[in-house]
C-alpha positions in Angstrom: 0.0 0.0 0.0 1.5 3.3 -1.1 1.2 6.0 1.5 2.0 9.6 0.4 1.0 11.3 3.7 2.5 11.3 7.2 -0.9 12.3 8.8 -2.9 9.5 10.3 -6.2 11.4 9.6 -5.3 11.1 5.9 -3.6 7.7 5.3 -6.0 5.9 7.6 -9.1 8.0 6.6 -10.9 4.9 5.1 -10.6 3.1 8.4 -11.5 5.8 10.8 -15.0 4.3 11.4 -13.9 0.7 11.3 -13.5 -1.7 14.3 -9.7 -1.6 13.8 -9.4 2.1 14.2 -10.7 4.0 17.2 -11.4 7.6 16.6 -12.4 10.2 19.3 -13.0 13.8 18.3 -13.3 17.1 20.2 -13.4 20.5 18.6 -9.7 20.8 18.6 -8.3 17.3 18.8 -8.8 14.1 16.9 -7.5 11.0 18.5 -6.9 8.0 16.2 -5.8 4.6 17.3 -4.7 2.3 14.5 -4.5 -1.4 15.0 -4.8 -2.8 11.5 -1.3 -4.4 11.2 -2.0 -6.0 7.8 -2.3 -2.5 6.2 -0.2 -0.3 8.6 2.4 -2.6 10.1 4.8 0.2 10.9 2.2 2.8 11.7 0.0 1.2 14.3 -0.5 3.2 17.5 -2.1 6.3 19.0 -2.1 9.6 17.1 -3.4 13.0 18.3 -4.1 15.5 15.5 -4.5 19.0 16.9 -6.4 21.5 14.8 -4.4 24.7 15.2 -7.3 27.0 14.2 -9.8 25.3 16.5 -7.4 25.2 19.4 -6.7 28.9 19.2 -5.0 30.5 22.2 -5.2 27.3 24.2 -3.1 25.3 21.8 0.0 25.1 24.0 -2.0 23.6 26.9 -3.8 21.2 24.6 -0.5 20.1 23.2 1.0 19.5 26.6 -2.1 17.6 27.7 -1.9 15.3 24.6 1.8 14.6 25.5 0.8 13.7 29.1 -1.9 11.3 27.9 0.8 8.8 26.9 2.0 8.6 30.5 5.7 8.2 29.7 8.4 8.8 32.2 9.9 12.2 31.5 12.6 12.2 34.1 15.3 12.2 31.4 14.3 13.4 27.9 16.4 13.3 24.7 14.9 15.8 22.2 15.8 15.1 18.6 15.4 17.7 15.9 15.2 15.9 12.6 15.4 17.3 9.1 17.5 19.6 7.0 17.8 23.2 8.2 18.9 24.4 4.7 15.2 24.1 3.6 12.6 25.9 5.8 10.0 23.3 5.0 12.3 20.6 6.5 13.7 22.7 9.4 11.0 22.3 12.0 12.9 19.9 14.2 16.0 22.2 14.5 13.8 25.3 14.9 11.9 23.7 17.9 15.2 22.7 19.6 16.6 26.2 19.1 13.5 27.5 21.0 13.9 25.1 23.9 15.7 25.9 27.1 19.4 24.9 27.3 20.1 21.3 28.2 20.2 20.4 31.9 20.2 17.3 34.2 16.8 16.4 32.8 17.1 17.2 29.1 19.5 16.8 26.2 19.1 18.1 22.6 20.4 16.4 19.5 20.3 17.4 15.8 21.4 14.4 13.7 20.9 16.2 10.3 20.0 14.1 7.3 21.8 11.1 5.9 22.7 12.7 2.6 24.7 15.4 4.4 26.4 13.3 7.1 26.5 10.0 5.2 25.1 8.3 8.4 21.5 7.3 9.0 19.7 9.5 11.6 18.6 6.3 13.3 22.2 5.2 13.9 23.2 8.6 15.2 20.3 8.7 17.6 21.2 5.2 18.9 24.7 6.6 19.7 23.2 9.6 21.4 20.8 7.4 23.4 23.7 5.4 24.8 25.3 8.6 26.1 22.2 10.4 27.4 20.3 7.3 28.7 16.9 8.9 28.3 13.6 7.6 29.8 11.9 8.9 26.6 12.9 10.3 23.2 10.8 13.2 21.8 11.5 13.6 18.1 10.3 16.5 16.0 10.1 16.5 12.2 8.4 18.2 9.3 5.6 16.1 7.8 3.9 15.7 4.4 0.2 16.1 3.7 -1.9 15.3 0.7 -3.7 18.7 0.8 -1.9 22.0 0.4 -4.7 23.6 2.5 -3.6 21.6 5.5 0.0 22.8 5.5 0.7 24.4 8.9 -2.8 23.8 10.1 -2.3 20.9 12.5 0.2 19.3 14.9 0.4 15.5 15.0 1.7 13.6 18.1 2.2 9.8 18.1 3.8 7.0 20.0 4.4 5.2 16.7 7.7 6.9 16.0 8.8 8.2 12.6 9.7 7.0 9.1 11.9 9.9 8.0 11.2 10.9 4.4 8.2 8.5 4.0 5.7 11.2 3.0 8.0 12.5 0.2 9.0 9.1 -1.2 12.4 8.9 0.5 12.0 6.6 3.4 14.9 6.0 5.7 15.5 3.7 8.7 12.4 3.7 10.9 12.6 5.3 14.3 10.4 3.4 16.8 10.5 2.4 20.4 11.5 -1.1 19.3 14.3 0.0 17.0 15.7 2.6 19.5 15.2 0.6 22.7 13.4 3.4 24.5 9.9 4.9 24.3 9.5 7.6 21.6 7.0 10.3 20.9 7.1 11.9 17.5 5.8 15.4 16.9 5.3 16.9 13.5 3.6 19.6 11.5 2.7 19.2 7.8 4.9 21.7 6.0 4.9 20.3 2.5 2.1 19.0 0.3 2.6 15.8 -1.7 -0.1 16.2 -4.3 -1.0 14.7 -7.7 -0.6 17.0 -10.7 -1.2 15.6 -14.2 -0.7 12.0 -13.1 2.5 12.9 -11.4 3.2 13.6 -7.7 4.7 17.0 -6.9 5.9 18.5 -3.6 4.4 21.9 -3.0 4.9 24.5 -0.3 3.0 27.8 0.3 4.8 31.1 -0.2 4.5 32.0 3.5 6.2 28.7 4.7 8.8 30.6 6.7 6.2 32.4 8.8 4.2 29.2 9.2 7.2 27.2 10.3 8.5 29.8 12.8 5.0 30.2 14.4 4.5 26.4 14.8 8.0 25.9 16.1 7.4 28.4 18.9 4.0 26.9 19.7 5.5 23.4 20.0 8.5 24.6 22.1 6.2 26.5 24.4 4.0 23.4 24.8 7.1 21.3 25.6 8.1 23.8 28.3 4.8 23.2 30.0 5.6 19.4 30.4 9.0 20.3 31.8 7.6 22.2 34.8 
């Protein structure tokens, strides 16, 4: 099954009402639990999709509450900012980390960059960082792909599934999961690029104001993370 979106509300849309996918909606948050392993073997788990427009001024508290719902031990957190800072549509991870407080006894920050720059898979670099930091949980932040240009910058997705870097744009890398990393992981992302079909071909499209969108959402996420650190 070809998946061209990183958003659970899109790639699992046909199953949202099935017995294998549990969906719970509020005005601002859609909770999706995917259990259909035959279709989504690497993507089964719990997703929260926060509608930024519906959440309004309360978005940071809503974000922090969704993180807390997973109940993970946050005594020692390794924050991982994924992506390529040379491209604003792929720089969300690094932007969030830049807005977080300096590392301390409870937190560490790591920017592995992308494999085509370092020549090393992000997964392997994170494994090395994990051995040094010994975190109780990894929180990874990355830019996501959507199938709808109108959804760019309009939602924040949180999941305990982990990440498949590059999957939404057809450049999948080593999967980052609790199993592969040996520690619980929460993945946070914002759709900053649209993978859409134009004349039978798929094209990557970004809005002209992508820089403003990315900066605003990076600050929102970092402020929400600050709330769980208190």
